[in-house]
TIRO-2110 file (N, C-alpha, C; in Angstrom, 1 decimal):
// TIRO-2110
164.5, 65.9, 166.2, N, 1, A
163.3, 66.6, 166.2, CA, 1, A
162.2, 65.7, 165.5, C, 1, A
161.1, 65.5, 166.2, N, 2, A
160.1, 64.6, 165.6, CA, 2, A
159.4, 65.2, 164.3, C, 2, A
159.1, 64.3, 163.4, N, 3, A
158.4, 64.8, 162.2, CA, 3, A
157.0, 65.3, 162.5, C, 3, A
156.6, 66.4, 161.9, N, 4, A
155.3, 67.0, 162.1, CA, 4, A
154.3, 66.4, 161.1, C, 4, A
153.1, 66.3, 161.6, N, 5, A
152.0, 65.9, 160.7, CA, 5, A
151.8, 67.0, 159.6, C, 5, A
151.3, 66.6, 158.5, N, 6, A
151.1, 67.5, 157.4, CA, 6, A
149.6, 67.6, 157.0, C, 6, A
149.1, 68.8, 156.8, N, 7, A
147.8, 69.0, 156.3, CA, 7, A
147.9, 70.0, 155.2, C, 7, A
147.0, 70.0, 154.3, N, 8, A
147.0, 70.9, 153.1, CA, 8, A
146.8, 72.4, 153.5, C, 8, A
145.8, 72.6, 154.3, N, 9, A
145.4, 74.0, 154.5, CA, 9, A
144.9, 74.3, 155.9, C, 9, A
145.3, 75.4, 156.5, N, 10, A
144.8, 75.9, 157.7, CA, 10, A
144.2, 77.2, 157.5, C, 10, A
142.9, 77.4, 158.0, N, 11, A
142.2, 78.7, 157.8, CA, 11, A
141.9, 79.3, 159.1, C, 11, A
142.1, 80.6, 159.2, N, 12, A
141.8, 81.3, 160.4, CA, 12, A
141.2, 82.7, 160.0, C, 12, A
140.1, 83.1, 160.8, N, 13, A
139.5, 84.4, 160.5, CA, 13, A
138.6, 84.4, 159.3, C, 13, A
138.3, 83.2, 158.8, N, 14, A
137.4, 83.1, 157.6, CA, 14, A
136.0, 82.8, 158.1, C, 14, A
135.0, 83.1, 157.3, N, 15, A
133.6, 82.9, 157.7, CA, 15, A
133.2, 81.5, 157.2, C, 15, A
133.6, 80.5, 158.0, N, 16, A
133.2, 79.1, 157.7, CA, 16, A
133.0, 78.3, 159.0, C, 16, A
131.9, 77.8, 159.1, N, 17, A
131.5, 77.0, 160.3, CA, 17, A
132.3, 75.7, 160.3, C, 17, A
132.4, 75.1, 159.2, N, 18, A
133.2, 73.8, 159.1, CA, 18, A
133.7, 73.7, 157.7, C, 18, A
134.8, 72.9, 157.6, N, 19, A
135.5, 72.8, 156.3, CA, 19, A
134.7, 71.9, 155.4, C, 19, A
134.8, 72.2, 154.1, N, 20, A
134.1, 71.4, 153.1, CA, 20, A
135.0, 70.4, 152.5, C, 20, A
136.3, 70.3, 153.0, N, 21, A
137.2, 69.3, 152.5, CA, 21, A
138.0, 68.8, 153.8, C, 21, A
138.3, 67.5, 153.8, N, 22, A
139.0, 66.9, 154.9, CA, 22, A
140.4, 67.4, 155.1, C, 22, A
141.0, 68.0, 154.0, N, 23, A
142.4, 68.5, 154.0, CA, 23, A
142.5, 69.9, 154.6, C, 23, A
141.3, 70.4, 155.1, N, 24, A
141.3, 71.8, 155.6, CA, 24, A
141.0, 71.8, 157.1, C, 24, A
141.8, 72.5, 157.8, N, 25, A
141.5, 72.7, 159.3, CA, 25, A
141.2, 74.1, 159.5, C, 25, A
140.2, 74.4, 160.3, N, 26, A
139.8, 75.8, 160.6, CA, 26, A
140.0, 76.0, 162.1, C, 26, A
140.8, 77.1, 162.3, N, 27, A
141.1, 77.5, 163.7, CA, 27, A
140.2, 78.6, 164.1, C, 27, A
139.6, 78.5, 165.3, N, 28, A
138.7, 79.5, 165.7, CA, 28, A
139.3, 80.9, 166.1, C, 28, A
140.6, 80.8, 166.5, N, 29, A
141.3, 82.0, 167.0, CA, 29, A
142.7, 82.0, 166.4, C, 29, A
143.4, 83.1, 166.5, N, 30, A
144.8, 83.2, 166.0, CA, 30, A
145.7, 82.4, 166.9, C, 30, A
145.4, 82.4, 168.2, N, 31, A
146.2, 81.6, 169.1, CA, 31, A
146.1, 80.2, 168.8, C, 31, A
144.9, 79.7, 168.5, N, 32, A
144.8, 78.3, 168.1, CA, 32, A
145.5, 77.9, 166.8, C, 32, A
145.4, 78.9, 165.9, N, 33, A
146.1, 78.6, 164.6, CA, 33, A
147.6, 78.5, 164.8, C, 33, A
148.2, 79.4, 165.7, N, 34, A
149.6, 79.3, 166.0, CA, 34, A
150.0, 78.0, 166.7, C, 34, A
149.1, 77.6, 167.6, N, 35, A
149.3, 76.3, 168.3, CA, 35, A
149.3, 75.1, 167.2, C, 35, A
148.4, 75.1, 166.3, N, 36, A
148.3, 74.1, 165.3, CA, 36, A
149.6, 74.1, 164.4, C, 36, A
150.1, 75.3, 164.1, N, 37, A
151.3, 75.4, 163.2, CA, 37, A
152.5, 74.9, 164.0, C, 37, A
152.5, 74.9, 165.3, N, 38, A
153.6, 74.3, 166.0, CA, 38, A
153.6, 72.8, 166.0, C, 38, A
152.4, 72.2, 165.8, N, 39, A
152.2, 70.8, 165.8, CA, 39, A
152.2, 70.1, 164.4, C, 39, A
151.8, 70.9, 163.4, N, 40, A
151.6, 70.4, 162.1, CA, 40, A
152.2, 71.3, 161.1, C, 40, A
152.5, 70.8, 159.9, N, 41, A
153.0, 71.6, 158.8, CA, 41, A
151.8, 71.8, 157.8, C, 41, A
151.7, 73.0, 157.3, N, 42, A
150.6, 73.3, 156.4, CA, 42, A
151.1, 73.8, 155.1, C, 42, A
150.6, 73.3, 154.0, N, 43, A
151.0, 73.8, 152.6, CA, 43, A
150.6, 75.3, 152.4, C, 43, A
149.5, 75.7, 153.0, N, 44, A
149.0, 77.0, 152.9, CA, 44, A
148.2, 77.4, 154.1, C, 44, A
148.4, 78.7, 154.5, N, 45, A
147.6, 79.3, 155.6, CA, 45, A
146.7, 80.3, 154.9, C, 45, A
145.4, 80.2, 155.2, N, 46, A
144.4, 81.1, 154.6, CA, 46, A
143.9, 82.0, 155.8, C, 46, A
144.1, 83.3, 155.6, N, 47, A
143.8, 84.3, 156.7, CA, 47, A
142.7, 85.2, 156.2, C, 47, A
141.7, 85.3, 157.1, N, 48, A
140.6, 86.2, 156.8, CA, 48, A
140.6, 87.3, 157.9, C, 48, A
139.7, 88.3, 157.7, N, 49, A
139.7, 89.5, 158.6, CA, 49, A
139.1, 89.3, 159.9, C, 49, A
138.4, 88.2, 160.1, N, 50, A
137.6, 88.0, 161.3, CA, 50, A
138.3, 87.1, 162.4, C, 50, A
139.6, 87.4, 162.7, N, 51, A
140.3, 86.6, 163.7, CA, 51, A
139.8, 87.1, 165.1, C, 51, A
139.3, 86.2, 165.9, N, 52, A
138.6, 86.6, 167.1, CA, 52, A
139.5, 87.3, 168.2, C, 52, A
140.8, 86.8, 168.3, N, 53, A
141.6, 87.3, 169.4, CA, 53, A
142.7, 88.2, 169.0, C, 53, A
142.9, 88.6, 167.8, N, 54, A
143.9, 89.6, 167.4, CA, 54, A
143.6, 90.2, 166.1, C, 54, A
144.3, 91.3, 165.8, N, 55, A
144.1, 92.0, 164.5, CA, 55, A
144.8, 91.2, 163.4, C, 55, A
144.2, 91.3, 162.2, N, 56, A
144.7, 90.5, 161.0, CA, 56, A
146.2, 90.7, 160.8, C, 56, A
146.7, 92.0, 160.7, N, 57, A
148.1, 92.2, 160.4, CA, 57, A
149.0, 91.8, 161.5, C, 57, A
148.5, 91.9, 162.8, N, 58, A
149.3, 91.5, 163.9, CA, 58, A
149.5, 90.0, 163.8, C, 58, A
148.5, 89.2, 163.5, N, 59, A
148.6, 87.8, 163.3, CA, 59, A
149.6, 87.4, 162.2, C, 59, A
149.4, 88.1, 161.0, N, 60, A
150.3, 87.7, 159.9, CA, 60, A
151.7, 88.1, 160.2, C, 60, A
152.0, 89.2, 160.9, N, 61, A
153.3, 89.6, 161.2, CA, 61, A
153.9, 88.5, 162.2, C, 61, A
153.1, 88.1, 163.1, N, 62, A
153.6, 87.1, 164.1, CA, 62, A
154.0, 85.8, 163.4, C, 62, A
153.1, 85.4, 162.4, N, 63, A
153.4, 84.1, 161.7, CA, 63, A
154.7, 84.3, 160.8, C, 63, A
154.8, 85.5, 160.2, N, 64, A
156.0, 85.7, 159.3, CA, 64, A
157.3, 85.8, 160.1, C, 64, A
157.2, 86.3, 161.4, N, 65, A
158.4, 86.3, 162.2, CA, 65, A
158.8, 84.9, 162.6, C, 65, A
157.9, 84.1, 163.0, N, 66, A
158.2, 82.7, 163.5, CA, 66, A
158.3, 81.7, 162.4, C, 66, A
157.6, 81.9, 161.3, N, 67, A
157.6, 80.9, 160.2, CA, 67, A
157.7, 81.6, 158.9, C, 67, A
158.8, 82.2, 158.6, N, 68, A
159.0, 83.0, 157.4, CA, 68, A
158.7, 82.3, 156.1, C, 68, A
158.9, 81.0, 156.1, N, 69, A
158.7, 80.1, 154.9, CA, 69, A
157.2, 79.8, 154.7, C, 69, A
156.3, 80.0, 155.7, N, 70, A
154.9, 79.6, 155.5, CA, 70, A
154.2, 80.4, 154.4, C, 70, A
153.7, 79.7, 153.4, N, 71, A
152.9, 80.3, 152.4, CA, 71, A
151.6, 80.7, 153.0, C, 71, A
151.1, 81.9, 152.6, N, 72, A
149.8, 82.3, 153.1, CA, 72, A
149.0, 83.1, 152.0, C, 72, A
147.7, 83.0, 152.2, N, 73, A
146.8, 83.7, 151.3, CA, 73, A
145.8, 84.5, 152.1, C, 73, A
145.3, 85.6, 151.5, N, 74, A
144.3, 86.4, 152.2, CA, 74, A
142.9, 86.2, 151.6, C, 74, A
141.9, 85.9, 152.4, N, 75, A
140.5, 85.7, 152.0, CA, 75, A
139.7, 86.8, 152.6, C, 75, A
139.3, 87.8, 151.8, N, 76, A
138.5, 88.9, 152.3, CA, 76, A
137.6, 89.5, 151.1, C, 76, A
136.5, 90.0, 151.5, N, 77, A
135.6, 90.8, 150.6, CA, 77, A
135.8, 92.3, 150.9, C, 77, A
136.6, 92.7, 151.8, N, 78, A
136.7, 94.1, 152.2, CA, 78, A
138.1, 94.6, 152.1, C, 78, A
138.7, 94.4, 150.9, N, 79, A
140.0, 94.8, 150.6, CA, 79, A
140.2, 96.3, 150.2, C, 79, A
141.0, 97.0, 151.0, N, 80, A
141.3, 98.4, 150.6, CA, 80, A
142.6, 98.4, 149.9, C, 80, A
142.9, 99.4, 149.1, N, 81, A
144.3, 99.5, 148.5, CA, 81, A
145.4, 99.4, 149.5, C, 81, A
145.2, 100.0, 150.7, N, 82, A
146.3, 99.9, 151.7, CA, 82, A
146.4, 98.4, 152.2, C, 82, A
145.3, 97.7, 152.4, N, 83, A
145.4, 96.3, 152.8, CA, 83, A
146.1, 95.5, 151.8, C, 83, A
145.9, 95.8, 150.5, N, 84, A
146.6, 95.0, 149.4, CA, 84, A
148.1, 95.3, 149.5, C, 84, A
148.5, 96.5, 149.7, N, 85, A
149.9, 96.8, 149.8, CA, 85, A
150.5, 96.1, 151.0, C, 85, A
149.8, 96.2, 152.1, N, 86, A
150.3, 95.5, 153.3, CA, 86, A
150.5, 94.0, 153.1, C, 86, A
149.4, 93.4, 152.6, N, 87, A
149.5, 92.0, 152.3, CA, 87, A
150.6, 91.6, 151.4, C, 87, A
150.8, 92.3, 150.3, N, 88, A
151.9, 92.0, 149.4, CA, 88, A
153.3, 92.2, 150.0, C, 88, A
153.4, 93.3, 150.9, N, 89, A
154.7, 93.5, 151.6, CA, 89, A
155.0, 92.4, 152.6, C, 89, A
153.9, 91.7, 153.0, N, 90, A
154.1, 90.5, 154.0, CA, 90, A
154.2, 89.2, 153.2, C, 90, A
154.3, 89.2, 151.9, N, 91, A
154.5, 88.0, 151.2, CA, 91, A
153.3, 87.2, 150.8, C, 91, A
152.1, 87.8, 150.7, N, 92, A
150.9, 87.0, 150.4, CA, 92, A
151.1, 86.4, 149.0, C, 92, A
150.6, 85.1, 148.8, N, 93, A
150.8, 84.5, 147.5, CA, 93, A
149.5, 84.7, 146.7, C, 93, A
148.4, 85.1, 147.3, N, 94, A
147.2, 85.3, 146.6, CA, 94, A
146.1, 86.0, 147.5, C, 94, A
145.2, 86.7, 146.8, N, 95, A
144.1, 87.4, 147.5, CA, 95, A
142.9, 86.9, 146.9, C, 95, A
142.0, 86.3, 147.7, N, 96, A
140.8, 85.7, 147.3, CA, 96, A
139.5, 86.3, 147.9, C, 96, A
138.4, 86.1, 147.3, N, 97, A
137.1, 86.5, 147.9, CA, 97, A
136.9, 85.6, 149.1, C, 97, A
136.3, 86.1, 150.2, N, 98, A
136.1, 85.3, 151.4, CA, 98, A
135.3, 84.1, 151.2, C, 98, A
134.4, 84.1, 150.2, N, 99, A
133.5, 83.0, 149.9, CA, 99, A
134.1, 82.0, 148.9, C, 99, A
135.4, 82.1, 148.7, N, 100, A
136.1, 81.2, 147.8, CA, 100, A
135.9, 79.8, 148.2, C, 100, A
135.7, 78.9, 147.3, N, 101, A
135.4, 77.5, 147.6, CA, 101, A
136.8, 76.8, 148.0, C, 101, A
136.7, 75.9, 148.9, N, 102, A
137.9, 75.2, 149.4, CA, 102, A
138.7, 74.5, 148.3, C, 102, A
138.0, 73.8, 147.3, N, 103, A
138.8, 73.2, 146.2, CA, 103, A
139.7, 74.1, 145.5, C, 103, A
139.3, 75.3, 145.3, N, 104, A
140.2, 76.3, 144.6, CA, 104, A
141.4, 76.6, 145.5, C, 104, A
141.2, 76.8, 146.8, N, 105, A
142.3, 77.1, 147.7, CA, 105, A
143.2, 75.9, 147.8, C, 105, A
142.6, 74.7, 147.8, N, 106, A
143.5, 73.5, 147.8, CA, 106, A
144.3, 73.4, 146.6, C, 106, A
143.8, 73.8, 145.5, N, 107, A
144.6, 73.8, 144.3, CA, 107, A
145.8, 74.7, 144.4, C, 107, A
145.6, 75.9, 145.0, N, 108, A
146.7, 76.8, 145.2, CA, 108, A
147.7, 76.2, 146.2, C, 108, A
147.3, 75.5, 147.2, N, 109, A
148.2, 74.9, 148.1, CA, 109, A
149.1, 73.8, 147.5, C, 109, A
148.8, 73.3, 146.4, N, 110, A
149.6, 72.2, 145.8, CA, 110, A
150.9, 72.7, 145.3, C, 110, A
END
């Protein structure tokens, strides 16, 4: 099996036009994020509520099924108590404000 390239962070569904750090890749859709995860390894997956082609929890469940070891964080400003319970039951390592700066998330990825 060939070795996969490694990047620090993959973000999907977040409100960011472009990354502020070279170690961060931003996927426009959930499908694209899944494709990238097949090609590369990521220290941290950052998931926001604005995934263009699928529901947030549908995407996270799909990732957890295919890559149960993948660390992930939720970035949202619209967190309900039920969302927090769901995220924690799916193994979230942290919940951040959507406008969190990338250096803070990179620190979490380490």
